[in-house]
C-alpha positions in Angstrom: 73.2 121.9 92.6 75.9 121.3 89.9 79.3 119.8 90.8 82.4 121.0 88.9 85.7 119.3 89.4 89.3 120.0 88.3 89.3 123.7 88.9 92.9 124.7 89.4 94.4 127.7 91.1 98.1 128.5 91.3 99.8 128.5 94.6 100.1 132.3 94.7 96.5 132.9 93.5 93.6 133.6 95.8 90.7 131.2 96.4 88.5 134.1 95.6 89.3 133.3 91.9 86.9 130.4 92.1 83.8 132.3 90.9 85.6 133.5 87.8 86.7 129.9 87.0 83.1 128.6 87.5 81.8 131.3 85.2 84.4 130.5 82.5 83.8 126.7 82.8 80.0 127.0 82.4 80.0 130.0 79.9 78.0 132.2 82.2 78.4 135.5 84.1 79.7 135.5 87.7 76.5 137.3 88.6 74.5 134.2 87.5 76.1 132.2 90.4 73.5 132.2 93.2 75.8 130.3 95.6 78.7 127.9 95.7 80.7 125.8 98.3 83.9 123.9 98.2 83.4 120.2 98.3 87.0 119.1 98.1 90.5 120.8 98.0 93.6 118.9 97.1 97.2 119.8 96.2 98.8 118.8 92.9 102.6 118.9 93.4 103.5 117.0 90.2 105.6 118.2 87.3 107.7 120.7 89.3 104.9 123.1 90.2 102.2 123.2 92.9 98.6 124.1 92.5 95.4 123.7 94.4 92.6 121.6 92.8 89.0 122.2 93.7 85.7 120.4 93.4 82.8 122.9 94.0 79.1 122.6 94.2 77.2 125.5 92.5 73.6 126.8 92.7 72.2 128.3 89.6 69.0 129.0 87.8 68.4 126.7 84.8 70.8 124.0 86.1 69.1 121.4 83.9 70.0 123.4 80.8 73.7 123.5 81.9 73.8 119.7 82.4 72.3 119.1 79.0 75.5 120.6 77.5 77.6 117.7 78.8 80.5 119.8 79.8 83.6 117.9 80.9 83.9 117.6 84.7 80.4 119.0 85.2 77.7 116.8 86.7 74.7 116.8 89.0 75.7 117.1 92.6 75.0 113.7 94.2 72.8 113.4 97.3 75.0 113.5 100.3 72.6 114.2 103.2 72.4 111.6 105.9 68.9 110.0 106.4 68.1 109.9 110.1 66.5 106.8 111.5 63.0 107.0 112.9 62.5 108.9 116.2 61.5 106.9 119.3 57.7 107.0 119.6 57.2 104.7 122.6 58.8 104.2 126.0 61.7 101.7 125.8 64.5 100.6 128.1 67.6 102.7 127.4 70.2 101.0 125.3 73.7 100.7 126.8 76.9 101.8 125.0 80.2 100.5 126.5 83.1 102.8 125.6 83.2 106.4 124.5 85.7 106.5 121.7 84.6 107.3 118.2 82.4 104.3 117.7 80.7 104.6 121.1 80.5 108.4 120.8 78.7 108.4 117.5 76.5 105.5 118.4 75.4 107.4 121.5 74.9 110.6 119.7 72.6 109.0 117.1 70.6 107.2 119.7 70.2 110.4 121.7 69.3 112.4 118.6 66.5 109.8 117.9 65.2 109.9 121.4 66.5 106.6 122.8 68.4 108.1 125.8 71.5 105.9 125.8 73.4 105.0 129.0 77.2 105.3 128.2 79.7 103.5 130.4 83.4 104.6 130.0 86.2 103.2 132.1 88.3 106.3 131.8 88.0 110.0 132.7 86.4 113.0 131.2 89.0 114.5 128.8 90.3 117.2 131.2 91.0 114.8 134.0 92.3 112.3 131.4 94.9 114.8 130.1 96.2 115.3 133.7 96.6 111.6 134.2 98.3 111.1 130.8 100.8 113.9 131.6 101.4 112.4 135.0 102.6 109.3 133.2 104.6 111.2 130.5 106.4 113.3 133.1 106.3 111.3 136.3 105.9 107.7 135.2 102.6 107.3 137.1 100.5 105.1 134.8 96.7 105.0 135.5 95.5 101.7 134.2 91.9 102.9 133.6 92.6 106.4 132.2 95.5 106.9 129.8 96.3 107.3 126.1 94.2 104.3 125.3 91.2 104.7 127.6 89.0 107.7 128.4 86.7 110.2 126.7 87.3 110.3 123.0 89.3 107.0 122.9 92.8 106.6 121.6 92.2 109.2 118.8 92.1 112.0 121.3 95.9 111.7 121.7 96.8 111.5 118.0 97.0 113.7 114.9 93.2 113.6 114.8 93.3 112.3 111.2 89.9 112.1 109.5 90.7 110.3 106.3 89.1 107.0 105.5 88.9 104.6 102.6 85.3 103.7 103.5 82.9 105.1 100.9 79.9 105.7 103.0 77.5 108.7 103.3 77.7 108.4 107.1 81.3 109.8 106.8 79.8 113.1 105.9 77.6 113.1 109.0 80.7 112.3 111.1 82.5 115.3 109.8 79.5 117.6 110.0 79.0 116.7 113.6 82.6 117.4 114.4 82.3 120.9 112.8 79.0 121.5 114.7 81.0 120.6 117.9 83.8 123.1 117.1 86.2 121.5 114.6 87.5 123.7 111.8 85.1 124.0 108.8 87.9 123.1 106.5 87.7 119.4 107.5 84.6 119.1 105.2 86.6 119.7 102.1 90.4 119.3 102.5 91.9 116.1 101.0 93.6 115.1 104.2 91.5 116.5 107.0 92.7 116.5 110.5 91.7 118.3 113.8 94.8 117.9 116.0 94.9 116.7 119.5 94.6 120.2 121.0 91.3 121.0 119.2 89.9 117.5 119.4 89.8 117.7 123.2 87.2 120.5 123.1 85.3 118.9 120.3 84.6 115.6 122.2 83.4 117.6 125.3 80.9 119.4 123.1 79.6 116.1 121.7 79.3 114.8 125.2 77.3 117.8 126.3 75.0 117.4 123.2 74.3 113.7 124.2 73.5 114.7 127.8 71.2 117.6 126.6 69.3 115.1 124.5 68.6 112.8 127.5 71.6 110.5 127.5 73.6 109.5 130.5 77.4 109.2 130.5 79.2 107.5 133.4 82.9 108.0 133.5 85.4 106.0 135.6 82.9 103.1 135.2 84.4 99.9 133.9 82.2 97.0 132.8 83.3 93.8 134.5 80.5 91.4 133.8 78.2 90.8 130.9 74.8 89.3 131.9 74.0 86.8 129.2 71.1 84.4 129.6 70.0 81.9 126.9 71.9 83.7 124.2 70.5 87.1 125.0 72.3 90.1 126.6 70.4 91.2 129.7 72.7 93.9 130.9 76.1 94.6 132.5 77.6 94.9 135.9 80.4 97.5 136.6 83.4 97.6 138.9 81.2 99.7 141.3 78.7 96.8 141.5 76.2 98.9 139.5 73.7 96.8 137.5 72.5 98.3 134.3 69.7 96.2 132.6 69.1 96.3 128.9 68.5 93.9 126.1 70.5 96.2 123.7 74.2 96.8 124.3 76.6 98.4 121.8 80.2 97.1 122.6 82.6 99.9 121.5 85.6 99.2 123.8 88.6 100.0 121.6 91.5 97.9 120.5 93.3 97.9 123.8 90.6 96.6 126.1 92.4 93.4 126.7 90.7 92.6 130.0 87.3 93.1 128.4 88.2 90.7 125.6 89.1 88.1 128.2 85.8 88.6 130.0 83.9 88.3 126.8 85.8 85.1 125.9 85.0 83.6 129.4 81.3 84.5 128.7 81.6 82.5 125.5 80.9 85.4 123.2 82.2 84.2 119.8 85.5 85.8 118.6 88.5 85.0 116.5 92.1 86.2 116.3 92.7 88.5 113.4 95.8 89.7 111.6 97.2 93.1 112.4 100.6 94.9 112.2 103.4 95.8 114.5 106.5 98.0 114.0 108.3 101.1 115.0 107.9 104.9 114.9 110.3 106.7 112.5 111.2 110.3 113.0 112.7 112.7 110.3 113.3 116.4 110.2 110.0 117.8 109.0 111.9 120.0 106.5 113.2 116.9 104.8 109.7 115.7 104.2 108.6 119.1 103.0 111.4 119.3 100.5 110.8 115.8 99.2 107.1 116.4 98.7 107.0 120.1 97.6 110.5 120.6 96.2 111.2 124.3 95.5 107.9 125.3 97.2 108.7 123.6 100.5 108.7 126.8 102.5 105.6 128.3 100.9 103.3 129.6 103.7 100.1 128.1 102.1 101.4 124.5 102.2 102.2 123.8 105.8 103.8 120.5 106.9 103.9 117.8 104.3 102.8 114.3 104.9 103.2 110.9 103.2 101.6 107.5 103.0 103.7 104.6 101.7 103.3 100.9 101.2 105.5 98.0 100.0 105.1 94.3 99.4 108.2 92.4 100.5 109.8 89.5 98.7 108.6 87.3 101.5 105.0 88.4 100.9 104.5 90.6 103.9 103.0 94.1 103.6 105.0 97.0 105.1 103.4 100.4 105.3 103.4 103.7 107.0 100.5 104.5 109.3 99.2 107.5 111.3 101.8 109.8 109.9 102.1 112.9 112.2 103.6 116.0 110.5 105.3 118.3 112.9 104.4 116.1 115.9 105.6 113.9 118.7 106.1 110.2 119.5 104.1 109.6 122.6 104.2 107.0 125.4 101.0 105.0 125.1 101.1 102.2 127.6 97.9 100.9 129.2 99.5 98.1 131.2 102.4 98.1 133.8 106.0 97.4 132.7 105.2 97.5 129.0 106.3 100.2 126.4 103.9 101.2 123.6 104.4 104.1 121.2 102.0 106.2 119.2 102.1 109.5 117.3 100.4 112.8 118.0 100.2 116.3 116.4 98.6 119.5 117.4 96.5 121.3 114.8 99.3 123.7 113.8 101.7 120.7 113.1 104.5 123.1 114.0 107.1 120.9 115.7 110.5 120.1 114.1 110.1 116.4 113.6 107.8 114.4 111.3 106.9 110.9 112.6 105.0 107.9 111.4 104.5 104.3 112.3 106.3 101.9 110.0 104.5 98.6 110.3 104.8 95.1 109.1 101.8 92.7 108.8 101.6 89.8 111.1 99.2 86.9 110.7 97.8 83.9 112.6 100.8 81.9 111.6 103.0 84.2 113.6 101.1 83.6 116.8 102.0 80.9 119.4 98.6 79.2 119.2 95.2 79.3 117.5 93.5 80.8 120.6 91.3 83.8 119.8 93.4 85.9 122.1 96.8 84.8 120.8 97.3 88.1 119.1 97.2 89.9 122.5 99.9 87.5 123.8 102.0 88.4 120.7 101.6 92.1 121.4 102.4 91.8 125.1 105.6 89.9 124.5 106.9 92.8 122.2 105.8 95.5 124.7 107.5 93.7 127.6 110.7 93.3 125.6 110.6 96.9 124.6 110.3 97.9 128.3 113.3 95.8 129.2 115.4 97.1 126.2 114.6 100.6 127.3 116.0 100.0 130.8 112.9 98.8 132.6 111.8 102.4 133.5 109.4 103.2 130.6 112.2 104.7 128.5 111.9 103.5 124.9 114.5 101.6 122.9 115.7 103.7 119.9 118.1 103.3 117.0 119.3 105.4 114.2 118.0 104.2 110.8 121.5 103.7 109.4 122.4 101.4 112.3 119.1 99.5 112.0 119.8 98.9 108.3 123.3 97.7 109.1 122.0 95.6 112.0 124.4 97.2 114.5 123.4 98.8 117.8 123.3 102.6 118.1 125.5 103.9 121.0 124.3 107.5 120.6 121.6 109.5 118.8 122.9 112.3 116.5 121.0 115.0 114.5 117.4 113.8 114.9 116.4 113.9 118.5 113.7 111.5 119.7 110.6 113.2 121.0 109.3 110.4 123.2 108.6 112.1 126.5 109.9 109.5 128.9 113.4 109.3 127.4 115.1 106.8 125.2 117.8 104.2 125.3 120.1 103.5 122.3 119.6 99.8 121.3 119.6 97.4 118.4 115.9 97.1 117.5 116.6 93.9 115.5 116.6 92.2 118.9 113.0 93.3 119.5 111.3 91.3 116.7 111.5 87.9 115.1 114.0 87.9 112.3 111.4 87.8 109.5 109.8 91.0 110.8 113.1 92.9 111.1 114.1 91.9 107.6 110.7 93.1 106.3 111.1 96.4 108.0 114.6 96.8 106.5 113.3 96.0 103.0 110.4 98.4 103.5 112.7 101.3 104.6 114.9 100.9 101.5 111.8 100.8 99.3 110.4 104.0 100.9 113.7 105.7 100.4 113.3 105.2 96.7 109.9 107.1 96.9 111.0 109.8 99.3 114.7 110.5 99.0 116.2 110.8 102.5 113.7 108.4 104.1 116.6 106.1 105.0 118.8 108.9 106.2 121.4 107.6 108.7 120.4 109.9 111.5 116.6 109.4 111.3 115.4 107.7 114.5 113.4 104.6 115.1 111.5 104.1 118.4 109.9 100.9 119.6 107.4 99.5 119.8 104.2 100.2 118.0 101.7 97.4 118.5 98.2 99.1 118.7 97.5 100.0 115.1 94.4 97.8 115.1 92.6 95.2 117.2 94.1 91.7 117.4 90.6 90.3 117.9 87.4 90.2 115.9 84.2 89.7 117.8 82.1 88.0 115.2 78.7 89.5 114.2 75.9 88.9 111.8 76.4 90.8 108.5 72.9 92.1 108.4 71.8 92.8 112.0 75.4 93.6 113.2 74.6 91.6 116.4 77.0 89.1 117.9 76.7 85.8 116.1 75.8 84.0 119.3 74.5 86.8 121.7 71.3 88.5 120.7 71.2 92.2 121.4 75.0 92.6 121.7 76.4 94.9 118.9 80.3 94.6 118.6 81.3 98.0 117.1 84.3 99.9 115.9 88.0 99.3 116.0 88.1 97.1 119.2 85.6 94.7 117.8 87.7 94.4 114.6 85.4 96.2 112.2 87.2 99.6 111.7 90.5 101.3 111.7 90.8 105.0 112.5 88.5 107.8 113.8 86.1 108.1 110.9 85.6 104.4 110.0 85.1 103.7 113.7 82.5 106.4 114.0 80.8 105.2 110.9 80.6 101.7 112.3 79.1 103.1 115.6 76.4 104.8 113.5 75.7 101.6 111.6 75.3 99.6 114.9 73.0 102.3 116.3 70.9 102.2 113.2 70.5 98.5 113.4 69.7 98.7 117.1 67.0 101.3 116.3 65.6 99.1 113.5 65.3 96.2 116.0 63.1 98.4 118.2 
């Protein structure tokens, strides 16, 4: 196939114009095009106009002759197909996968596709029951410690915008997207510049992936928490669950997610090597979605083809800390995301349509080992917990979240009421001064970051925009060290730390990619 990039179509033109643009670019007739597919679609909103920019892959006769002409933005289509590992040819003890978020799900899927019949152990519920328990917390303050926004089928990403962007350049990313489409995600995620599924569609997709794994011989045990890792002479031998079930295997993929604090403590006690790692903490910021649309699309803000606009911003403070936006949710909600009692944690979520009135995003500031109270590998967890406990207390000790208008936060004065932008946090909010939540250096960095972002998106620092605390779970505070080649724990053979919880990924796609990598190395070892 031949790849053509930089094909532009005006905002009011049909995508059906693409064949004529291909023919014009290559100097051929439209009837010479045997087939084509869109590889990438992006939006160019610069210079006061808006257009769609496409990269397409085209099938033709005499492709070599076209390539010899060295036409600008025309090249051979690179090989993008994923190479499957070898199939299982001999009987072997089933590998164990602990956790069924993106890393565990894709590790399990690949193992099942190759005939290795994985045993998956997930502490939370199947997605349907999980939704009921999450809503029981959001509307009745009944928090299930094992099945919540952080734990359960699909991992934390199930209750999010379902973003599928990643900076990781890896062919496995294509397999991740193709498997999602095969499981029912929209075809458009294969080519849009900022693909997302949305929490409503993602719930059906993860069920379909689960059923595929089971159909291929895998076992999935929900409501099954691993409480002990059987390690003898530096080799994993199996695990024991909270139901006193013993699962024996010399191959365990550990894909527990960034909030499995009790599991990190068990691993530390079992002397599995780990270190504290930097991460980021901050607040959720909410604006009217129309403000973001107007800032990004100007006169075209209400055009039906554009949908809800998004942003991604970063700033380096004078003090050297990075401040950035994370998990931006157009037309979404700020959601209660606690996984421990008497702590407040926030996250963002959007449905596929992104049709709600507020845009929200985390605005985060980097924290490093120097910010923690000790050099203990789990010191970052202690740092997170202190913020979450304080947010719980500032909100009124009833799971309401402390909130503040941006103008008041910039002036370091408490909000006494919330005005035009209404918080979407389901459990209610309590006007506060969020400067009291953080060490002074972090509050100052957030203030500087908001001012910087206002220069990039006019109105970002609008007085009535709302900040909600606290966001602490953007990434894992721990890295479970592993060998760079075999991906096995540096001191426990057969244990494969994987994904975001182990400190090797951030987001749905990169976690899934890491799960695939660990499964590949496990298969190689067999």
